[in-house]
N, C-alpha and C positions, 0 to 999 in steps of 0.2 A: 050431182056433186061428184067430183073425181076422188078416188081413194088417195089418201095421203101416202107419199113415198116414204118407206121405212128404210133407213140406212142401217148397215151392218152394226154400227156402234149402238143403235138403239135396240137391237134384238136381245132378249133375255131368255135364259134357260132356267129350268126349275129341277132340282134333284128329285128323284123318285127311287123307290126301293123295289127290287125284284127278289122274290124268294126262289131260289133253285133247290128243289128237293122239298121234304125229305125223300120223296119217291121220284128220283130223276136218274136217268141212265148215266149221266156224266159224273154223278157223285160216287158211283160204284158201291152202293150200299145206302143205308139209311142215314144220310147226312143232309142237313139243311144248311145252305149257304145264303146269307142275307147280304145281297150286293146293292150298295148305293151307287146310282149312276147319275151322270150329267150327260144326257144324250146317250152316246155309246161308250162314253169314257167312265171307267170305274174310279169312284171316289173313296170307297171303303168296302171292305170284305169282312163279314163276321160269321164264322162257322158256329153251328149249334150242334152239340154232341148229346149223347145220351139215349138216342132212340133205340139202341140195341144193347143197352147195358144189361148184363145178365149176372153180375155179381160173382164172377169167376174166382177172384181173389178171396172173397169171403167164403165161398164154397169149399176151397181147399182146406179150411180150418177144420172141417167136419169129416175130412177123408184122410186115409193114411197116405204116407208119401208115395207109395207105389200107385195108388189110385189117383191122387191129385195131378200126376203128370198128364194124364189123358184129357183133363179138362182144357189144357193149353192148346190142344189141336184146334179148338173152336175159336181161338183168337184170330191170328193171321192164318186162316184156313189154307192159304196158298204157301205157307211155310210150315206145315204141321210137323214134318219130321224134325225141322230145326227147333221148333218150340219144345218138343219132347226132349230134344238133345240137351238144351241148356238146363232143364230141370234135372235130368239124369246126372249131368256133370256136377251140379251143385250138391246133389245128394251124395255122390261119390266122393266129392271132396270132403264133405262133412263126415262121412262114415269111413273114410280112407279105404275105399273099395277099389281094388285093382282090376282094370278091364282087360280082357285078352286082346292081343294084337289083331286077330281076325275081326273082332267085333268093332274095334276102332276103325278099320279100313272099310268095313260095310257101312258103318255110320257116315263116314265122309262121302262115300259114293251116293248114298241115299240123300244126304244133304245137298250135294251138287246136282243130282237129278232133280231134286225138289226146286233148286234155284232155277234150273233150265225151264221146268214146267211154269214157274211163276213168270219168268221173264218172257217166255213165249206168249202167255196169256196177256201180259202187259203190252207186248208189241202189237197184238191184234187189237186190243181195246184202245190203246193209244192212237193208232191209226184211224180207228173208227170214230173216236171223239173229235178228230180233226177233219173227218169227212170221207175216209176210205173204208168201204164196207168189206170188200174181199179179204183183206188180211185177217180179219176176225175169224172167218171160217177156216182159213189156212192154219191159223194158230191153234184152233181147236183140233184140227186134223192131226197136227204134228204132236201136240200135247197128249193126245189120246194114246199114242204108243207107249209113252212113258207111264201113263196111268195104268195101262195094261200090265206092264212089268211090275208095277207096285202091287197090283191086285194078285198076280200070280205068286208073289213072294211074301206078302204081308196079309193078303185077304181083304184089303180094302183099297179104295182109290183116292179118297180125299183126306180123311182123317185116320191115318193108318195105325196109330198107337203101337208103333213097332219098336222104337227106341226106349229101353227101360234101364233102371239102375243095374249096373253090372254088365251091360252089353246090349243085345237085341233080343227081341221075342223069340225068334227062331232063325235057324240058319238059312241062307239063300238056297234056291233050288239048284240041282246039279247043272241045269242048262242055263243058269243065270249069266255067266260070263260070255258064252258065245252069242246069246240073244242080245246082250247089252252092247257088245262089239258091233253087231249088225245094226242096232239102233243108232249108235254113234255115227256110223257111216251115213245113215239116212239123215240124221240131223245136220251134218255138214253140208249135204246137198240142199237141204231146206234153207240154210243160212244163205246160200247164194241166191236163192229165190227171194228172201226177205230184202236183201240188198238191192236187187234189181227192181223190186216192186215199190219199195218205200224209201230206203236210205238214198238212193240216187234220184228220187222223184223231185223235181223242181218245186212243185207246189208245196210239198211237205217241208222242203228246206225253207221255203219262204215263210211258212207259217211257224217255224221253230227258231231259226237263226236270228239272234238279237232280241228275242222275245223272252220275257220272264227272267230277268237278270237277278241272280242271287249271289252277292259277293262272298268272298271267303270269310270276311268279318261277320257278316249277317248269318252265315251258316254256323259259325261258332257260337255266336250269341244266342241263336234260337236252339242250339243243341241238336242240329240236324246231323244225321249220320247216313251211312249207306251210299248208294249211287248219287242221291241228291247232294250230299255234301262233297263227295269225290269230284263231282262235275264242277264244283266251285274251287277246286284245287286243294282240298283238305284231305290229308292222309288219315284215314280212320278205319281201315279194314281190320277187324278184330282177329281175322285168321292170320294176319301178319304181325299185329302189334302184341296180341296176347294168344298165341297159337294153342290149340287144344286138339287132343286125340290124334296127333301126328301130322298136323298141317305144316309144322315146322320142318318136316323132312321132305316136303313136296316142292317141286318147282313150279311156281306160277307168279304172275305179277299182279300187284295191286293197280287197278285201272284208275287213272287220275286224269282229268281234263281241266283246263283252265278257262273254258269258254264262258262258264257261269250261267248259261242260257238253257232253254228247252232243247236245243239241238245237242249241247254238251251231255245233258242228262240222258238223251237218247243214245248218243254214241257210247257212253260209259256202259250202259246195260247191254248193248249189243256186243261190246268187247268182253264183258263179263261172261257171256254165254260161251265164247271161245275159250276162256280160261277155265270154266267149269268142265268143258269137254277135255281140256288138257289134263286136269287133275284126275278125272275119271279114268282116262287112258293109262296114266301112271300106275294107278292102283290095280287095274284089271290085269296087268302083266305081272304084278307082284302081290296078288292076294294071299295073305298069310293062311296057313293051315291051323288046325287046332280048334279049341273051344269058341263058341260064339257068345258065351256069357258066363259070368261068375255066379255060382249058385248062392243065393242069399236066404235068410231066415224068412219065414212067412210074414211075420210082423217086423218092420224095419223101424228102428228108433235112432234118432240122430243125437249126439251129445249136445248139451245145452250150449247155446251160443248163437252168433250171427254169421251168416254165410252168404257170399255173392258170387255169381258166375255170369259171364257174358259170352255171347256167340255172335257171329255174323249172319243175320237172316237175309232173306232176299231184298229187304227194304232198309236194312241198317243194323245197328247195335240193339240186340235183344238181351236184356239182363234180368236175373231173378234174384231177389233178396229174400232169404229165409231166416226167420227167427225161430229157434227151437228151445223148448223148455225141458228137453229131455224125454219128451213123451212120444207116442206113436203117431201123433198128428202135428202138423205145423202149428205153432202159436200164431205166426203171421207169415204170409207169402205175398210179396209185392213184385210186380213186373214192371220193368222199364221197356216199353214197346216203341219201336222206331217211328211208327206212323203218327203217334200223338205229338212227338217233337217236330217231325217233318210237316205236319199240318200248319204249324206256325209260319211256314214260309209262303203260304198262299197269299197272304195279304201284301207283304212287301214286294213280291214279284208281280203282283196284279194291279196295284193302284197306279193310276195314270195310263193304263193299257185299255184296249177296247174290250167289251163284254165277250166277244168271240175268243179272245185270247185267254180268258179265264179257263175255258174248257181245256185248252191245250196245256196251260200251266198245271192244272190239277192232274191231267193225264200223265205228265212227265214226272211228277212227284210220286205217282203210283201209290195211292192211298187204299188201304183195306180197312173199312170202318170198324168191324168188330175188334180189330187190333187196338184201336184207340179206347173203345168203350169197355171192353173186357167184361 
């Protein structure tokens, strides 16, 4: 007996669920993504959080204001300086602490170096998620030189605990400026290599252009910030909108793209690296002299009340909300982290796309999982 001929209209598919993570290289941390598929097409995406929750917000309630700052380095560990910075600013605002000009300049330099290290690591991991292995090693090579500078001046490479209320922990070394100038020159040379290897690569462009569309309206609705939102045409750079520690005196541009896709998110971060270099160069030639911190009492108490401060981290708006009862410890400390809001974009930009595009989508959003779980 001959097999019956099956016409295309009679073919049926069945949805099935694929678990990506929680131990998976494309999730960049302990994140589980539950993807519902129809063949290779994504029908639904459901992220599962909490695998690395450490109760940082609760822990701050048992520590003094000076000590609680250093817990924040473990949230977005690729923006450790900036995490410390936002807490220091909130405490200084509440206690009306005046920060020396030299300390402010050093803070901005360290923040922008931190942004560079973060974006370099993102560039390497993003390319690897899409299929290119070499950039990952180049990114670590280039990032290493900045980490060495961090170590020489702060004593640490990843969680520096350098920015404190009143200024910075210690002054930079006497050879900091010439070393950083030489480093900036090297970074500019590396950037040409990045563009030659990945930015101008036809395969990479094909995998990112027109993929992972996040409209401006969706970005606003989801509370997205940082490069993820600016790639959708949304102006949201805190350094421009609510400048702090002297950003208002610096010449740099907010990088905005209207492509709304993975390629636009890539382009925004690549250009942000150029802007960070430009900011650092301005400060190196005009680094103020004087004190690097304001001397404070051993035990710091904030007036009773509620205080909020925001900064621009490597991934978007990072805010800290402090409730003080007048004591030496926070009554409540709450963080508004960018990755938690940006994660909401994974579903709308992925549904209807192929499963292979999910990796590219998550890569261009640039998620750091401890930043969500805290």
